[in-house]
N, C-alpha and C positions, 0 to 999 in steps of 0.2 A: 672342807669341800674340795673334791678332786678337780684339778685344773684340766680343762679340755685342750686337746691338741688340734690346731687348726692350720690348714695350708697357709704358709706365710707369703706365697707369691701373689695370690689374689684372695679376696675374702668377700663373702656375700652377706646380705642383710640377714638371711635365714641363719647363717652360721653365728653371726653376732648375737641375734636374739636367743639362740640356744645356749649361750654361755651360762646364763642363769636360768635353770629349768623351772617349769611350773612346780615341780616337787620342792625345789629349793625355796621358791616364793612362799609356798604353803607352810613349809617348815619354819621359815623366818617369821611368818605371821604368827605362828603358834608361840615361838620363842619370845617375841616382843609383845604379844597379846594385843596386836594392833586391831584385831577384829572384834574386840570386846564391845558388846551392845550394838553391833552393826547388823542391819538386816539386808542391806543391798550393797553399799559402798565398802566392800572389803579391801584390805590392803592390796591384794593382787589386782583387783579390777581397777582401783584408783591408779595404781602404777601404770597399767596399760593405757588407761584413758589419758593420763597426763603425757605419757611418752608419745602417743599418736597426736594429741592435741598440740603439744609444743612443736612437734615436727611440721605439722601441716598448716598451722594458722600463722598469718603474718602479724596478727595482734591478738593473741589468745585471751579469751575472756571466759567467765563462768558459763555464759550462754553457749559459747563455742563448745565447752566441755560437755554441756548437757546434750548438744546435738551429736557429738562424737560418741558419748557413752550409749546413747539410744540408737545409734546406727547399727545396721546389720553387719557392716564391715568389721567393726570392732569385735562384735560377738562371734562372727565366723573365725576371725584370725586368732582370737585368744580363748575360744571355747567358753563364752559366757552365755547363760541361758537367754534365748531370744525374747522372752516375755518380761525380763527385768528392765525397768526404766526408772529414771530419776529426773528431778527438776533442779535448775541451777542453784536455787536457794538451799537445797539439801546438800549440794556439793560444797557450797560456801561454809555451811555449818559443819560439815564433816571435816573439811580441811582445818578448821579452827581447833578441833579437839583430837584429831588422830595422833597416835604416838609417833613422834618424829624419828625415834630410834630405828623403826622399820626402814625408813628411807635412808638414814645415815649409814646403817649397816649394808644396805643394798649398794650404796655408793662405794663403800669400802670393798665389798666383794667384787664389784665390777672393776675397780682399779686393780685389785689383786689378780683377777683373771686376765685382764687386757694387757697388763704390764709384762706378762710372760711372752707377749708377741713382739717385744722390743728386739731390735737387732743388737749385736754385741757392742756396736758403737753407741747405740742409744742407752744401753745399760750403764755404760761409763758416764754418759751425759746426765743421766737422771740422778746421779749423786749430788748434783747441784740443784737445790730447791730455790726457785725464785719466789719471793713473797712480796705481795703488794695488795693494795686496797682499791676498791672503787665504790663510789657513792651513787645511790639512786634516790631521787626525790619524788614526792607526791604531795598533793594538797593536804593540809592538816585535817580537813573535814573528813577525808577518806582514810587516812593512815592512822591506825590505832596507836602504834608505838613508833617512835623515831626521834631523831635529833632536830630541834627547831632550826630553821634556816632564817637568819635575819632576826629583827626585833619584833615583828608583828606575830601575834599569837595565832592569827588566822591565815598565816602565810603557808609555807611548805615545811614538811618534815623530810628527813633523810634517813635512809638505812645504809649501813656500811657493811660491805662484804670484804673480808680479808682472806685471800686465797693463796695456797701454796701450789706451785706448778713445777713439774719436773722436766720441762722442756718439750714434752709431748702431750701429757695429760695432767689435769688438776688432781692433786693428791691429798689436799687438806683444805678445810674451809671453816670459817666462823662468821656468824652474823652478829652485828652490834647495833643497838638502838639507843643506848644511853649517852648522855652528853659527854662524859669523860672519854668516850670512845672516838671522839673527834680527833684525838691525838694519836698519831702513829706510834708514839712512844708506849702506848698501852696496847694497841691492837696487834701490831706485828710481832712483838715479843711473845704474846700469848700463843699465837699460831706457831711460832718457831719452837717454843719450849714444849708445847703439847705434842707436836710432831716428833721432836727429838726424843721424847720419852718412848715413842712407839718404834722409831727407826733410828738406829745409830749409824755413824759413819757418813752422815750427810753434811754438805756445806750449804749454808743459807746465805742468799744474796738478797739485799734489800736496799732501798734508796735512802736519801738524806732525811727522810721523815723521822727516822730514829736518831736521836741525838743525846739522850740521857746517858751519861757516863756510867751510872749504876747498872743500866741494862747491859752495856758492853762488859762490865765486870762480872755480872751474873753469868753471861755466856762463857766467859773464861773459866769461872769457877765450876760450871757444869760441863765443861769440855765440849761446848757447842761451837763448832767452827763457823765463821761468818766472814763475809766481805761486804763492805758498805762504803758510802762516801761520807766525808766529814765536811762541815761548813768551814770556811776560812775564818781566821781570827781567834780561834780558841787557844787558850794557854796550854803549853806543853813543856815537859822536860825531856831532853834527849838522853837516853840511857847509853846507847851506842849507835854508831853509824854502820849500817849493814853494807851500804854501797853509796859512794858519791856518784851522782848521776852523770855529771859532765855532759848533759845534753844527749845521752845515749837514747836512741829511738827504740821504743817498745810499742809496736803496732803503729798507730797513728799519732801517738803522743811522744813527748820528750821527757825522759826521766831526769828530774831535778835532784831528788834524794830518796833514799830508802833507809828508814831509821826505826829503831826500837825506842818507844817513848812511853812516858807516863802522862796521862791527861789530867785535867782539873775539873772537878764537879763543884756544885754549889756556887755557881757564878764565879768560878776561878779561885775560890777560897781554899778548897781542900783537894789535895793530890790523890789520884787513884793508887791503890796498892798494886793493882795488876798492871802489867806492861802490855803494850800493843805494838803492832807494826804499822807505821804510817808511810805510805808511798806518795810522794809529791811529784806531780807531772804538770806539763803545760802542753797546750795545743799550739798550732802554728800561729794563731792570733795572739798568743801570750796569755790566754786564760788558764788559770790554775785549777787543777783537779786533785783533790786529796782522797786517797783510798785507804780505808782503815780495815785491818784484819787481825786475827790472832793466829794466822797460818805463817810459819816462819821457814818452812822447808821447801817452798816453791819460789821460782823466780818472779820478779815483778811483772814480767810480761804475762805470766800465767794468771796472776792475781787480777790484773786489769782485764784479761780475757774473761775470767769468771764474771766480773761485774757487767761486762757488755752483754752477757747472756741474759741479764735481767730483762732486756728488751723483749724476750720471748713471751713474757706474761702480758706485756702491753698488746702484743699481737693477739694473744688469746682473749683478752678483754674485748678487743675490737670485734673478734669473731662472734662471741656470744651475744654482744650487744646488737650487732648488725644482722646476724643470721638467725639468732635464737631469741630475739626480743627480750634480752635480759634487763633492759631499762624500763620494762613495763611491769607494774604490779597487777597480778591477777587476784591474789588474795591480799588483804590489807591488815591482817593481824599477824603477830610474830610467828605463831605456829605454822600458819599457812604459808608465810613467806619462806620459812625454812624448808618446808616440803617442796615448794616449787623450785627453790634453789638447788636442792639435791637432785631433783628430776632433771633440771636444766643441765647440771654437770654430768649426770649419767648420759643424757642424750649427746652432749658435746663429746664425751669420751667415745661413744659408738661411732659418731661421724668422723672424729679425728683419726681413729684407727682405720676406718673404712677409707679415708682420704690417704693416709700414709701408705698402707699396704697396696692399694690400687693405684697409687702415684698420680693423683689428680688434685685439683685446686679446691679451696674451701667451698665456694658457691656450687661448683660441679658436684662435689661430694654430697652436699645436702640435697641437691636436686635429684641426683641418681639414687641416693638412699631412699627418698620418697617414692620415686618411680618403681624401684625394685620392691618396695614394701607393697605398693598397689598391685603389682604383678603377683606377689606372693598371696595376697588376699584373693585375687581372681582365680588363682590356681586352686585354692582351697574350696572356693565356691563351685568351680567346675567339677572337682572331685566329689563334693557333697551332692551334686545333682546327677551323679552317675557317669560323668564324662572322664576322659583321660587328659589331665593337664599336660602330660609330656608331649602331646601333639602340638601344643602351643608354646609351652614354657620349657626351657631346657636348663 
């Protein structure tokens, strides 16, 4: 797909929506066979319905999507036949069986197209992939798949989303519903290794949820660079001292030591074959922070700076939960959950690029994005009725 050139000083909703053309949507629908046996809810129309519904509703539901799909606004904006209509239960059923590949590939295409709008500084920044997970819970009676919360079978279930974030946009995601996925030692490495196969030269940053020494060894063996934190008290052998800290300040921390080490796995019984770099620091209150990495050619201040950038993904999680209702399940089976996830991330990318280029805040970006979309719809209606939208909209 040819990447579109867009003015980088300002950007409009119309320009963002044109990044993936109708022709591209139809082509992708053919490639993924997403429209197989569908009479009304084609991949293209479901995409537009969810995009508009997730943007406009404070708490999106299947009934909300029914109203949006059946509205003249949606049909005018995206050229859907006016006589086509659906019921909410048809939307529910369709989401449970649609091919998720269509939405996954759309997510990848949007990321590819939007990431070309990065500044030169942002291109350097997006080498660092922040990886973290968030959990969303729902009552067991409603959620088809999920991890049980607590001991009661009639309590709640959780779904886990593990996301890779490049500092500006989400770039990778996995959904987990089985019990073994409660452990970050399983979910984060899966996202890291899957993305590293697609994109080389990235540095992955994640928190102390990953502690298995075998995982760190596998990253070494596959030449996947990482920065993480290590819990205190683990056994180690010092191979060499890179730098005696002597209380040297690196950012807001004091450097205690910078060492090449071997760690111990199997509860301290077996030493790792691979060596790692362990940077030990303290804050002004005397609390110890251990940073583990397999990067040896950068200073300790750079390594700790990389780790601090992990906070960016926490800000992103807060944005999609507060502004895009990410903590709410509209579909309760795994297929539908994945579709809504990809659509939420696509919408988040559009708003984040709109925010960054137009230099405005999160809430303002979402609000203005919605207002501009409404004006775009009105302009189409005016033109359809024989008027000149340029007299009102510029």
